[in-house]
N, C-alpha and C positions, 0 to 999 in steps of 0.2 A: 723470396722477397717479402718482408712483413708488410701486414696491412694494419691500418688504423682499425680500432674495435668500437663499435658503438653498441651499447647495452640498454635495452628498453625493457618494459615490463612484461608485455605479452607477446606470445608467438605470433599472433595476428599481425601485430605491429611489424615483426620482423619480415613478413612475406611483403608487405607494403612497402617498407623502406628499401629493401633490397630490389625491388623493382625499378626504382629510378635512381639509386646511387651505383649500381654496377659492381664489377668486380674488384675496385679499388678498396672497398670496406667490408670487414666482417662484421655481421649483424647477429646478436644473440639476445635471448630473453632471461630475464630473472625469474620470470612466472610469478609476478607479485612479490610480496615480501620475503626475503631470505633468513632474517633474523627477528625474533621477538622476545618477550619475557616468557620465561617457563610456564607450562600450562598448571602444574600440580603444586607449585610453591609460589610465595608471594614475589619473589625475584626483585625485590627494591630493598636497598639499605637504608632503613628509616633513620639509622643514627649517622650515616655517612653521606650526608648531603643528598639522600634520596637516589644514590647511584644505582642505574638499572643493571641487572644481570643479565645481559642477552645470550642468547644461544640460537644456533641455527635450528630453524623449524623443521620438525621430522618430516622426511621425505623429501628435504631440499638439499641432501648432502651432495646427490649426483649432479645437481644444478650448480652448486657452489664449486664442486670440483672442476666442472666443464668450464665454468667462468675463469676461474685461476688458471687453467690451461691455456685459454684463448688469450688472457691477460699476458701471460709470459712471453707469447709468440708476437704480441702486437706492438707496434711502433708508439701509438698514442692511443688512449683510452677515454672515449666520450661517454658519460653517463646521461641516459635520456629518458629517465621515467617521467610520469606525468607533471605538469607544471603547477603543483601545489604543495603543502606541506608534506602530504603522504608520500608524493613522489619524492620530495627532497630527503625524507626519511629512509626511502628505499635506497636512494643513490648513495646516502651516508654509509649504511651498512653493507653495500656491495663494495664502497671504497675501503672500508675498514677490512674486509676479508679478502681483498685482491691487491692491496697496497705492497705487500711483501714481494708478491710475484711482480709487479710493475708499478712504481710509485707515479707514472707519467699519467695523471688522471684530471680530466676537466669534466666540468658539468654543462650541458646545453639543454635547453628547452624550447618546445615550439607549442603552438596553440592549434595547429593543424598539420596533418601528416601529408604534405606536399613536398615535390621536389624542392620549389622555391624556400618555402618555410624551413625544411631541414639544412638545406645548404647555407641558408642565412644564418642559423644557428651554428652550424659548424665554423662558419667565418667569425663568429662572436662568442666563443666559450668563455667561462667564468669559473671561479672557484666555488666550492660547495658553500651554500648560505648557512652558517652556524645558527643564525637567529630562526630561520624557518624550521631547521631541524629541531632546535629546542622547543619551539612552540608545538610540535608534534610530539616530542618526547614528553614534555610536561602533561599533554592531554593524556597521553597514554599511561603514565606514571599515577596521574590524578585518578583516572578511570579505574585503573588496577586497585588503588588502594580503597576506593569507595566500593568497587565489587568485591573485592576479597575480605573487606572488614563487614560489609552489611549482609552479604549473602549467607555467610554461616549462621548469622545471628537469626535470619528468616528461617532457615533449615531447623534450627533449634526451636524456634517460638511458633512457627506457622506449619511449613511443610517442606520436606527434603526436595532439593532438586531445583527451587526456585532461584530467582536472582533479583538484585536490586541494581541500579545504575544512576549515575549522577544527572543524565539528561532523561535516560528512559523512564524513570521513577517519577519525574517531573510531568513528563508528557502523559503518563498513566493518570497522573492526578488531574489534569485537565479533563480527561475524558470522565472519570469518576465525578469530579466537581459538576460538570455539565449535566450529568445523569441525576445527580441529587437535586440539582436546580429544577429539573423537569419533574421530579418526585413531589416537590413540595408546591409546586406552582397550581395555583387556583385560578381557573379559566374565569374570565369575566365576559358577561353578555354584552353583545352591542349589535346594532342594526344598521345596515347599509340600504341606502335608497339609490335608486336610479330611475330617471324617466325618459320616455321616448316621445320627443316633440316633432311637430311638422310645421313647415312654413306654407305659404301660399301654393308652392308648385309641387307640395306633397312630399318633399324631400325630407326624410327622417334624420334627425339628430338625437344621438344617445348622450346624455349628461349625467354625472354624478353629483350627489349632494356635496356641496365644498363648504358651506358655512350656514350656520344657524344663529341668528340675530348676531352677526359679525363675528362669531367664534367657531372654533372646530367643532363638528358634530360630536355630540356626547350622549348618544341614545341608548340608554342601558335597560330597557324594559319593553314588553308588548304594549302597555299603556302609554309609554311615550311615543313609541312607534306609531300607535293609532291616533294620538293627538296631532303629530305632525302630518300624517297622512290626510287627515280632516282638514287641517288648516290649509294645505296646498292644493288639495283636489279640485277646489272650486276657484282658486285664486288664478289670475291671468299670468302667464309667462312672457316675460319681456326681456329682449336682448339688452343687456346693459353694457357691454364692451365686447369689442373685437380686437384682439391683438394679433398682428401677423409679423413674422421676423424670419430671417434666415438664420439657420443654426449650422455650425460645423462640428464635425466629429472627428478627432484625429485617431490615427491607429496607436497602438501601444509599442513599446520598445521590444527588440528582439528577446527571445527567451532567455532566461537564467535558468539554473537548475530547479529552483522550487516552482517557477511558474510553467515550465514545461511539464512537471509532474502534476501540477494542478490542472492544466489544461487537458492533458492526455486523460486524466481520471474523469474530467467532465464530459469529454467528447466520446471517449472510447471505452470507458469503465476500466482503464488499465491501471493496475495497483503500480505504486512508486517503484517498488522493485523491478516489475517488468519494464516499465519505462526505462530505467537506467540501464537494464541489460541490453534493450534494443539501441538505445544511444551509444552504448560502448562499443558494439558492433558497427554502428554506422561510422563512429569515429576511427576505429582501427583499421577498416577496410572491408570492402564486400567484392566478390567476383562479380565482374560485369561483363561477361561473354568476351568479346574481341578486345575490349578496354584492358582486361585483366583485372588485378585487384586494385581498388581505388578507395581511398578514404573519402566520405561523403559529408561530413560535418565536422565543426571545430570541437574543442574540447568541452565535454558536456557538465563537468563540476565546476560551475563558476557562478559567482554572484554579482558579476560585473556586466552592465549593459553597453559597454564600451564596443565600438566596431572600428576596425582599422579603415583608414581613409581609402587604401586600394579596393576593399571589399564594398564600400560605398559608391566609389567610382563604377565598380563592375555592375552593381545592381540598378544604379540610375540608368546606365546605358541599356541594360536589358528592358527597364521600364518603358524609355522612349522607344525602342524598337518595337516592343511587343503591345504596348498599351497607348502610345502616343504622347505628346507633350503636354496634353491637358493632365495627364495622370503622374506627372513628374514635377513636383515643385521646384522652384527657382534656386533654393538654396538646400543644401543638405540638412538632414535632421540628425541632431545630437541629443543623447539621453543622459540624464544624470543618474548615477548609481547611487546606492546607501553609502554612508559615512563609512561604514565597516568593510565595504567590497574591496576586493583586491583587484586593483585597476590594471595589474599587469596581464589580466586575462582579458579575453574578449566575450561578448555574449555568445549564445549557441547560434550558429548560422551555417549555410551550406559552404562547403569548401569552394565549390565551383557553381555559382548561381545559374549559369547558363545549362547545367544539368537538371532539366525540370523534372517534377515527379513523373509526368507522362513518359518521359524518355526511359525511366528507370524501373517501371512499373513491372515489366517483363522479368526482371532480374531479383526482385525483392519478394521476400514473403509479405503477405498482406499485412500483418501487424508492422513490419519494418517499414513497408512502403507509407502506411498511413502517417507514422510517425516523421517520416522523412518529409512528407508532403506538409505536415503541421509545421515543422521547422521552416521550411522553405517558403510557404505562404506567409508566415507570420514575419519573417525577415524582409521579403519583398515589400510586404504591406508598410513596415516600418518606414520606408522611405518613399512611400507614394502621397499623393495630395489627399487632403481630408475629404471624406464624404460630405455632402452638403444637402440640407432639408429645409423646406419651407414649411414652418410651423405656424399653426393657426389655434388660437385659444379663444372660446367664446364663453363669456360670462351671462348667465341668465338669472333675474330675479323673479321670484314669485312669493308673495306675502313676506315673511320675515326670513326667508331663505335665499341662498345664492346656489347655483348649480354650474358646473363647468364642463365643456366638451372640448376635447383636444384632437386635433387631426394633424396629420404629418404627411408631407409629400416629398419623395426623394427627388432632389433636383439633378444631383451628380454622384455617381457611386463612389469615386475616388478608390481608396484602399479596399472598399467592401467589393470591389470587382475582383479581388484576389482572395481576401481573407474576410468573407461574409460571416460564416458560422451562425447564421441567424441572428445577428446583431440588429438588423434593421427593425425599428419598432413596426407593429402592423396596426398603426391607429386608423381611425376612420376618416374618409375623405368628407370633408364638411363642405355644405353649399355656401354660397355668397350671402352673408347677412350683414345688416347695419343696425346701429344702436337705435333703441325705441322700437325695434320691429317686434310685432307680438307673434308668438308662437302658439300653436294648439297643442294641447296635452292629448297624447293619444294613449299612453300606458303608464302608470306608476307602479314601479316594482319595488318591494322591501323584502329583505332577507335577514333572519335571524343568524348570527355569528357568534363565535366565542374565540376570546384570544388564545393564542398558542404559545407554548414554552419555546424556548430556544432550541433549534433542532440540533439533534446528535452530531457529533463531527464525523464527517466523511473523510476519506484519505486527503482530498483536495482542501477542505476546510481545516483540517488539523495542521498540514504543512502551512497553510497560510498563517494560522495561529502560532505556530513554534517559531515562524520566520519574523512575523510582526513583533513578537515578545523577545526576539534575540536568543531563543533556546535551541543550542546546539547549532550545527551547519548544514546547508541544504544537502551536501554530500552524504550527511549521516541519517537523513530522514527516512530513507528506505529501510535500513537496518533497523531503526528504531521501532517502526511499525511492525516488521517481520518479527521482532524479539517479543513484543507485547502479545501478539498473536500465537507464537509458539510457546510463550510461558503460560498460557491460557489465562492471562489476565482479562482479555477482552475477547470479543467475538465480534463477527460483522452480520447485520441484519439488513437487507436492502441497502448494502454498500455503506452502511453507517455503523460506528462503533458502539458496542454496549458492553459495559463493564460484566465480569462474570464475579462471582463470589470472591474468589482469590484475589481479584483485581481490587475489591473494596478492602478486604482485611489487609492486603500488603499496604495499601495506600494509608489506611487508618493507622496503621502500626508506625510507619516511617514518619507520617505527619505528627502524630502525637509525640514522637521521641525525637525527630530530626527536623525540627520547624525551619530552620534556616537552609538546610541542604534541600529541602523540598518547596523552598520559596522561588517563585518564578523569577522575581526580580534579582536574587542572587545567583541564580544559574545564568542568568543574561550578564551580569557584572563579571561572572567568571569567564565567560566567552571574549568579553571586552579585554579582560586581563591577558588571555591567550594570545589575543590579537596584538596586545603591546609587547609581549614576548617576541612575536613573529617580526615585529618593526624593530626590536632592538631597545624598545624602552622600558622592559621590565625583566629582572633577572629571575628565571624560572625556578631555581631552588628557593629563593626568598618567597616566591609565590607559593611553593609548596609548604614551606614553613609556616606562613600565616594560616594557611587552609588547615593543616593537620593540628596546628595549636588550638583551633577552635572546634575541630572535628573529633579528635581523640577523647577528650574529657565528655563530650556528649555522647560518644560511643561507649565509653565505660559505664556511664550512668543508665543507658538504654539496656546494657546486659543485665542490670541488676532489677531495673524497673519495668521493663516491657513484659507484658502478660504473656503467658504461653497459651496458644489457642489450638494445639494439637488435639487436645481432649475433646474439642468441639466448642461452637460459639452458640450462645443462648439464642434460639429461635423464636423465643417470645410466644410459645404456645405448648399446650400440654400433649402428651402422647395420647393417640386416640385408643390405645390398648390398655396403659396402666396409669394415665394422667400424670406421670412424671414429666418433668420439662424434656422437650425435644432440644437438640443441639445440631448445628450444621456442621458436618465433617466433610474433609476432602479426600476422596478416593481416586483411583486410576482413572474413572471416567467422569471426575468433576464432583461437584457438590451434592451431598445427599443429606437427608435427614435421618437421625437416629436417636434412639431413647436413651436419656442418661442414666436410666436405671439398668443398663446392660451390667452383668450378663443375666440377671433376674427376668428382665424383658429385652427380646432382641428384635424389636420393632425398626425396620429401616424404610425410608419411602423417598421417592422423587418429589421435587416441588418446583413451583414457578413463582414469580412475583407479579403483582399487578402494577399499573402505572405509578403508583404512589410508593412502591417498593416493599409493599407488605406480602407476605407469603399468603398466596389465595388458594392453592390446591394441593392437596397431598395424595399422592398415588402410592399405595403401599407395593414394595416390590413383591411380585408374585412369587410364591414357592411353586417351582416346578413339579409337575407329576412325572415320575420317573418311568418312561415307556420304552422297553427294550426294542433296539432296532438293530443290534449286532453284537458281536463278541469282541472285546478288547484283545488287540494283538500283544499287547505288553504284559498284561497280568491274567487274562482270561476271564475277566468279568463281563459285566453287562455294559454296552455302549448305549447311552440314551441321548435324546436330543434336547438340547437346551438353549436358552436364549440369554443373550448377554444384557447387562443392564442398559446398553446403548441401543439394543433394538435387534441386532442381527442374530440369526439362529447359527448353532454349531452342535457337533456332536462330541461328547465327552465320556470319558468311564465314570460309571456310577459310583466307584470306590474313592473318587476325589476326597481328600488330597493324598491318599496313599499312592494313587495312581493318576498320573497326570497326562493321560493320552486325551488329545484332542484332534479333531479334523474338521475343517471347513464344510459349511453347507452348500452343496452344489445345486445351481439352478438346472442342471442338465443340458445347458445351451453352450455348444462348442465356442472356445474363444475366437474371435473373427479375424486375427492377425494371420497373415499369411505364413502357413507352414507351422503355425503352433498347433500342439496337441493337447493343450491344456482346455479346461471349461471355465465357465465364468461362475464364481462363488459368491455367496452372500456375505457383505461386511457392513460395518456401520463405524462411522468416525466418532471421535471423543465426545462430539455435541450431539450424538444421536441422529446424524444424517445417513441414510442408506445408500450404499453404493454397490456396485459388482464388479470385481476384479478378476484377473486370470489366476487360475490355481497354480501356475508355473512361475510367479513372481520369485526372484527377480530377473529370471531369464525372459519374461515377457511382462511388460508394465501396463498392458491394456486395462482400461478402467471405464466403466460406464456409470452414469448417475442415476439410472431408473431401470427397473427390470426388463431383461432382455427377453426377446422372443425370437426362436429360431425360425425366422420368416424373411426372406430376401426382400430389400427394397426394390419396389417395380420400376423405380425410375433410374436408380445407379447400380443395381445388383448387389449392394453391400448385403452381406449374409444374414445380418440380423436387424431387428427393428426394436424398439423400446416402448414399454407401456407407459402412457403419461395421462394426466388429466388436468384440465383447466376450465375455470367457470366459463370461458368464452367459448371454447371447443368441445368440451365434454371429454369423454373418453376417446382417445386416438392412439394409433401407433404412429412412431416418428422416427425417422431415419437419423442415426447418431452422426452422419457425417456433415460436417459443417457447411462444405460447399453445396450439398444437396438439400437437407431440411425437409424432404418430402415426408408428408403425413397423410394417414388414412383414417377417416373417422370410424369409430366402433360404436354401434347401437347399444349393446349389452354391456352391464357392469363387469369388470374384472373380477376374476374370483382369485382366491389365494391359492397359488399352485403348489403341489409337493413335487421337489425335486427327486430324481431317482436315489436310491440308497448306494452309497459309494463303497468301494471294496475296503473292508476294515482290517485286511491283512497287512497293510503296511505299517512300519513302526511309527513312534511318536514324531510328528514333525519337528523341525528345528525351532525353538521358541523365538530366537532373535530374528530368524527370517520371516516369522509370521508377523511379529511386531513391526518390522520395517515394512512389511506389506501393508499393513493398516495404515500406517502414517504416511507412506508414499502414495498409495492409491487414494486415499482419503483427500488428498490435496485435489483431486479431480472434482470430487463433490463439491467443494467450496468454490470453484470457478465458475463462470457462466456456462450455460447449456451450449453455446457455440465453441467454447474452449474444450470443455471437459469431454464432449462426445465424440472427438476425433482420436481413435485409437493411438497410443503411444507406439513408435516403432520397437522392434524386438531388440533386446540387449543380449549379447553373448555373455555366458558366465564365465567369469575369470577363474583362472587356475589357482590363484593365490590363496592361501587358506587363511582364514581369520580367527583369531581366538577368541572364543565365546565366553563372556563372564557368566558365572551361575547365577540364575535368577534369585533375586532377593526373597527371602522367605516371607510369606504372607501371615499377616495377624488373623487369629480367628476372626476377629471383628471384620477385618477387610473380605475373608472369604464370604462371610454372612452377607455383606454388602454387595458382593457379585452375584 
């Protein structure tokens, strides 16, 4: 007997759906996209209405074969990828591949993976939505044209291996523009005043200077501050007005993709990519002990704040039962989405609001539990009564000045009972005062300050900016940020984005030659056009013709006019050895200074920039003294200890470049992973951050962010501790286990330790594996200490052989830079 076939995107959904549909249905997964544009060629017919040349994605042939086999055996086929444009595209491509095996194909969609939602979708199938598919196809072709046309240009003019993108490059421009605003910002001096006043009962009121001669204070010098201080010090302080009123504060709507990413970043410091990964797992289903696999939240890629009437009914019932009638307003609350929102979707909410975070805490990892609790509390709070406060504002007059004191008293917590998050203001409790009442000056405080530039973008603020300006879509923000970091266009300092030299150069080149493409408003207009394609109001081919009609002539002109900077960018300062101009060049480890007089002068050096963007220090790259530590197993030459430009030590053959033997520098501390026979070796990330990873990578992916010590933790018995130093604690040993975090103060300073000499009888290590180890393990160094110090589980080496590409030959100049 044939069964109906349901095709979803991920294997995790298969398990969840099979649980409640039973044996009457066969459920299989496409494992994401099955077809795409080819990787090595453009794959778009530019003269034939931009027809894409799709091909099965490498590695998906077996998946496609299995889907065809199941389709041929099925009675009816239901395509059930995610309910968005990307999901519609996956469904369309699957249908194209299996229609010859079985043409009985329908599309179903659901916002939550529950028995009710899936069965309801099966009762109301539809045909594939060609408009939605064309919107995704237009975006894919558009991005392919921009990427494949601009990236080679940047390879030729700037540096090989970098990329440009329609949305990515505009996001980079926002970061670069903000940094340049900060660099030219001139701080302005100002003074703030505060007074402490007392009434007859000795109750103290703190008030801030509000107005001077009826205007906003503008005190820009110490002399002005002194004059004001003298004027009010001897003047009587008299209560001028007392304003009291009740104020309400309503909760926000349930989360959409962007607001969830912002709040998770603000509260937990989660990157957008991590937030989306956790949300994906919550949406697809989690093992809950006796309950089995269960989906916990609705679809997490949404820009709509709409909530289903059934969900509102359920949450209001929970509020009444758990918190009482005072916390449940008389009428349901409905929220208005942005104009461009896809209202077919719902906001992100719990699938079953009766599953409280506390009930699930034992089954979920800590980060997943935190995110579920955030989603759950936000949704419950969105239907709760407002918080009520009693606000008191006291205005006090003294000479020609007015001062204000504000107090706040919580009357009723309302939604803050569930979703506090530190939202309640912590204002002072004010005594009862009356107009014309005189107060005694206890203390007058003045403080010099300076205006500050706009802050750098954090992940949360960048996502908010992109959303407000209509750049990209919330579902793409995590990937955009990841690409900017991977391409070394930006780095992060204290969770804020800082442009790197390559980011400046790429932005300047693109902005100078592709003004419209890099324009924020143009990018937002393109998103609106894609929305119109999805709604059936715009022909995607005509959209492509208009875009390329403007883009191609500009591209041709840029190929001729764009200046090549591969030879270096003028650094604006002379070489300290020969006085010829220094230039900024880009190497494997980032930007560095080099003399333009090469080969007559071979000076190279590291540099940093001050707050105004000027190069402020030059550190000449040291020439290493060759000290023999062993014999090279490849050529019989001397093995010497060297130091990479990024800081870590390593062993190498002294006959380089004729012999390229290298070996990692070992700390002599055994890897703490169970059963691992490796040791921890010294490495450094591309940005110079030191870390220590297992010598057996990729079989073991353990990585530590600080120097290890072979001393077990006295609290949890973990076999090693880490050497650390902070201003607050000084020198100390810290347990790397996140759940423990035990530390031991150390009185003496840490000394540089020498690891044991390794066995130099082994042949040259695989370059590809070494490079992969650096890249994978350095990610641990960029995480917060609580995340990076937990050793990764061991991996079993696969037997499948991989073809290694020969390493590109290095120029003599690059070797000198190293």
